[in-house]
Wavefront OBJ file of the C-alpha trace (Angstrom):
o trace
v 1.467 29.118 8.593
v 2.569 27.009 11.893
v 5.174 28.249 14.318
v 6.718 25.043 13.920
v 9.557 24.680 10.587
v 9.480 21.532 8.586
v 12.283 20.403 7.566
v 11.131 19.112 4.461
v 14.429 17.868 3.457
v 14.733 15.558 6.469
v 10.449 14.407 5.968
v 11.319 13.787 2.267
v 14.545 11.235 3.295
v 12.290 9.380 5.396
v 9.773 8.898 2.205
v 12.522 8.151 0.382
v 11.426 10.809 -2.089
v 14.047 13.466 -3.903
v 13.148 16.792 -4.033
v 13.051 19.277 -6.546
v 13.775 22.985 -5.075
v 10.965 24.463 -6.109
v 9.309 21.424 -4.465
v 10.226 21.320 -1.446
v 9.197 25.356 -1.018
v 6.079 23.833 -2.693
v 5.215 21.011 -0.177
v 6.572 23.217 2.674
v 4.486 25.766 2.245
v 1.572 22.488 2.146
v 2.556 21.177 4.973
v 2.612 25.098 7.147
v -1.038 25.245 6.130
v -2.043 21.264 7.356
v -0.227 22.449 11.022
v -1.667 25.461 10.833
v -5.277 23.810 10.511
v -4.272 21.420 12.983
v -3.696 23.985 15.532
v -7.122 25.807 14.824
v -8.737 22.632 15.623
v -6.804 22.377 18.750
v -8.386 26.122 19.445
v -11.723 23.864 19.764
v -13.074 23.089 23.272
v -14.415 19.332 22.495
v -14.685 18.668 26.098
v -18.102 17.556 25.752
v -17.551 15.587 22.542
v -18.064 11.883 23.479
v -15.008 10.001 21.752
v -15.911 8.199 18.451
v -14.363 5.779 15.568
v -16.536 6.709 12.360
v -18.190 10.890 12.003
v -21.285 8.449 11.306
v -23.183 5.074 12.513
v -21.717 2.195 10.639
v -23.897 -0.259 9.919
v -22.460 -4.528 8.811
v -23.604 -4.288 4.941
v -22.108 -8.281 4.144
v -24.514 -10.618 4.108
v -25.326 -13.577 6.013
v -23.254 -16.772 6.179
v -24.986 -19.689 4.889
v -23.930 -22.479 2.804
v -24.265 -22.697 -0.837
v -23.112 -25.144 -3.284
v -19.653 -24.756 -4.853
v -17.396 -24.683 -7.770
v -16.589 -28.562 -8.225
v -13.039 -29.471 -7.997
v -12.907 -30.394 -11.992
v -14.808 -26.992 -12.607
v -12.332 -25.125 -10.798
v -8.824 -27.192 -12.618
v -10.798 -27.151 -16.639
v -8.775 -24.408 -17.490
v -6.191 -24.490 -15.553
v -2.503 -24.995 -17.535
v -1.089 -27.895 -15.333
v -2.669 -29.674 -12.876
v -1.616 -32.176 -10.781
v -3.254 -35.329 -8.374
v -6.687 -32.348 -7.454
v -4.233 -29.215 -7.418
v -2.997 -26.725 -9.501
v 0.596 -26.345 -10.771
v 2.042 -23.278 -10.901
v 6.322 -22.427 -11.746
v 8.225 -22.615 -8.341
v 8.795 -18.555 -7.748
v 11.883 -17.993 -5.270
v 14.186 -15.111 -4.989
l 1 2 3 4 5 6 7 8 9 10 11 12 13 14 15 16 17 18 19 20 21 22 23 24 25 26 27 28 29 30 31 32 33 34 35 36 37 38 39 40 41 42 43 44 45 46 47 48 49 50 51 52 53 54 55 56 57 58 59 60 61 62 63 64 65 66 67 68 69 70 71 72 73 74 75 76 77 78 79 80 81 82 83 84 85 86 87 88 89 90 91 92 93 94 95
């Protein structure tokens, strides 16, 4: 368990959560275990480990950009409930 006491009520308030007393105890214990694990990780000597952005190398798997035929304006608007001047007409939503 972590050496510091976690103020679960404060953390819940920041997250805009309302917790029961039972949940506060449960989450307090879980947060303590997480901080304890982090303290254990801080004991490791990582001075010889090179910083990386990812644990495994990533390869870009996206397709190449190439010009391909697209939908015509008529096809895109075929099932539109309302249209004008080649555009979709949608209801105005302002709050």
